[in-house]
C-alpha positions in Angstrom: -5.4 -12.5 -11.1 -2.9 -10.9 -8.7 -4.4 -11.5 -5.3 -6.8 -14.2 -4.1 -8.2 -14.6 -0.6 -10.2 -17.8 0.1 -12.2 -18.0 3.3 -9.6 -16.2 5.3 -10.1 -15.8 9.1 -7.7 -14.3 11.6 -8.1 -14.9 15.3 -5.5 -13.4 17.6 -4.2 -15.2 20.7 -6.3 -13.0 22.9 -9.4 -14.3 21.2 -10.2 -11.2 19.0 -11.5 -12.3 15.6 -10.1 -9.6 13.3 -11.2 -11.2 10.0 -14.1 -13.7 9.5 -14.3 -15.8 6.4 -13.0 -13.2 3.9 -12.9 -14.1 0.2 -11.9 -11.6 -2.5 -10.0 -11.4 -5.8 -8.0 -8.5 -7.1 -7.0 -8.3 -10.8 -3.6 -7.0 -11.9 -3.8 -3.3 -12.6 -6.8 -2.6 -10.4 -7.2 0.4 -8.1 -9.4 -0.3 -5.1 -10.3 1.2 -1.7 -10.6 -0.6 1.6 -13.0 1.1 3.9 -14.7 0.5 7.2 -14.9 1.8 10.8 -12.0 1.5 13.2 -11.7 -2.2 14.2 -13.3 -3.4 11.0 -10.2 -5.5 10.1 -8.5 -3.2 7.5 -5.1 -3.2 9.3 -5.1 -7.0 9.7 -6.0 -7.5 6.1 -3.1 -5.2 5.0 -0.6 -7.1 7.3 -1.7 -10.4 5.6 -0.7 -9.1 2.2 3.0 -8.9 3.1 2.9 -11.7 5.6 3.5 -9.7 8.8 0.5 -11.9 9.9 -0.6 -15.2 8.7 -4.3 -16.3 8.7 -5.7 -18.7 11.3 -7.7 -20.3 8.5 -7.9 -20.0 4.7 -5.6 -19.4 1.8 -4.0 -16.4 0.3 -2.3 -16.3 -3.2 -0.3 -13.4 -4.6 0.8 -13.8 -8.2 -0.4 -17.5 -8.0 1.8 -18.3 -5.0 0.5 -19.4 -1.6 1.9 -17.0 0.9 0.4 -19.2 3.7 2.6 -22.2 2.7 5.6 -20.0 1.9 8.8 -20.7 3.6 10.2 -18.0 5.9 13.2 -17.7 3.6 10.9 -16.7 0.7 9.2 -13.9 2.5 11.8 -11.2 1.7 11.2 -11.9 -2.0 7.5 -11.5 -1.6 8.0 -8.2 0.1 10.2 -6.9 -2.7 7.1 -7.1 -4.9 5.0 -5.1 -2.5 5.4 -1.3 -1.9 3.9 0.2 1.3 2.9 3.9 1.9 2.2 4.9 5.5 0.0 7.6 7.0 2.9 8.9 9.1 5.5 8.7 6.3 8.1 6.7 8.3 11.0 8.5 6.8 14.5 8.3 8.3 15.1 11.8 9.6 18.9 11.7 9.2 18.7 10.8 5.5 17.9 13.0 2.6 14.9 12.3 0.3 17.2 10.5 -2.1 18.9 8.5 0.6 15.5 7.5 2.0 14.5 6.1 -1.4 17.9 4.5 -2.0 17.7 2.7 1.4 14.7 0.7 0.2 16.9 -0.6 -2.6 20.0 -1.1 -0.6 18.3 -3.5 1.8 17.4 -5.8 -1.0 20.9 -5.8 -2.5 20.5 -3.6 -5.6 23.8 -2.4 -7.1 24.9 1.2 -6.7 24.4 2.1 -10.4 20.9 0.7 -10.5 20.1 2.6 -7.3 21.3 5.9 -8.7 19.2 5.5 -11.9 16.1 4.3 -10.2 16.2 7.0 -7.5 16.4 9.7 -10.2 13.4 8.1 -12.0 11.1 7.9 -9.0 12.1 11.4 -7.8 11.0 12.8 -11.2 7.9 10.5 -11.2 6.6 12.0 -7.9 7.4 15.6 -8.7 10.3 16.1 -6.3 13.1 17.2 -8.7 15.1 19.8 -6.9 14.3 18.4 -3.4 16.5 15.3 -3.6 19.0 16.6 -1.0 16.4 17.9 1.5 16.0 16.2 4.8 12.4 15.2 6.0 12.4 18.1 8.4 12.9 20.5 5.5 9.9 19.1 3.5 6.2 19.8 3.8 3.8 17.0 4.7 2.8 16.5 1.1 6.5 16.4 0.0 7.3 13.9 2.7 4.4 11.7 1.5 5.8 11.9 -2.0 9.1 10.7 -0.8 7.2 7.8 0.9 5.5 7.0 -2.4 8.8 7.2 -4.3 10.4 4.8 -1.7 7.5 2.4 -2.1 8.0 2.4 -5.9 11.8 2.0 -5.8 11.8 -1.7 -6.3 9.2 -1.7 -9.0 6.5 -3.5 -7.0 3.6 -5.5 -8.5 1.4 -4.2 -5.7 1.3 -0.9 -3.9 -0.5 -0.7 -0.6 -1.4 2.7 0.7 -2.4 2.7 4.4 -4.3 6.0 5.0 -1.8 7.9 2.8 -3.8 11.2 3.1 -4.7 10.9 6.8 -2.2 13.6 7.9 -2.7 15.9 4.9 -5.1 18.8 4.1 -7.7 18.3 1.4 -5.8 20.0 -1.4 -2.6 18.1 -0.8 -4.7 14.9 -0.4 -6.1 15.4 -3.9 -2.6 15.9 -5.3 -1.5 12.6 -3.7 -4.6 10.9 -5.1 -3.8 12.1 -8.6 -0.3 10.7 -8.2 -1.6 7.3 -7.1 -4.0 7.2 -10.0 -1.1 8.0 -12.4 1.0 5.2 -10.9 -2.0 2.9 -11.3 -2.5 3.9 -15.0 1.1 2.9 -15.6 0.2 -0.7 -14.5 0.8 -0.9 -10.8 -2.0 -2.5 -8.7 -3.0 -0.1 -5.9 -4.9 -0.9 -2.7 -5.7 2.1 -0.5 -7.1 1.9 3.0 -8.9 5.1 3.9 -11.6 6.9 5.8 -11.7 9.8 3.3 -15.2 9.4 1.9 -15.0 12.5 -0.3 -11.9 11.3 -2.0 -13.4 7.8 -2.5 -16.6 9.3 -3.9 -14.8 11.4 -6.4 -12.6 8.5 -7.6 -15.4 6.1 -8.7 -13.2 3.1 -8.1 -13.9 -0.3 -6.6 -14.6 -0.2 -2.9 -14.5 -3.1 -0.5 -16.3 -2.3 2.8 -15.3 -4.2 5.9 -17.2 -4.4 9.2 -16.4 -6.6 12.2 -14.0 -8.6 10.1 -16.3 -9.4 7.3 -16.7 -8.0 3.7 -20.2 -6.5 3.8 -20.0 -4.8 0.4 -17.9 -4.9 -2.8 -18.8 -2.3 -5.3 -17.1 -1.8 -8.6 -17.5 2.0 -8.5 -18.4 2.7 -4.9 -21.7 4.3 -5.6 -23.9 2.3 -3.3 -21.7 2.3 -0.2 -20.5 5.9 -0.1 
């Protein structure tokens, strides 16, 4: 078991209850979707995975370690095992595609030789060979998201979290990005994707967790009954 949430609630200081008694388990190698209306709790749930937030109540285990009881000094190590893909790419505009990917490894202290080898690997993996030296402004939206995916994979994470990764892309490019994420998952990486894109979810036939008002209201192994 890679991820376990036990009776997790999150209440912010302004009194907003973002999550209410959430329990779930995610196996290694799973691909699952998080769905729900705006304000359902998806963003808070994602922040709990990499300890940007901590729960008000409950326990969270990742790879059998409690991230609630984790010392502050241990958080960087946790985050090295989690790759994050953003809707708005969050690339550094003054760095090339390769430099954006390399930066994710530099901040965790990887050596230059390892960085060069891994950057070449993930560039090829996401289909960007020939675009390594292009700056974000020279890339299409789909290409920028591929750089974002490569960056998220750079440190060989156990868990890949994709937060609305197709939200700014047209449907054809969105399908390409989905196929890339499925391929990454087939190679063993656990993928959690938050999305509103019902058509993409329907086509995928993967597990869907549906949130509403901070609660899990459905958990379907292939999404059929909730899309």
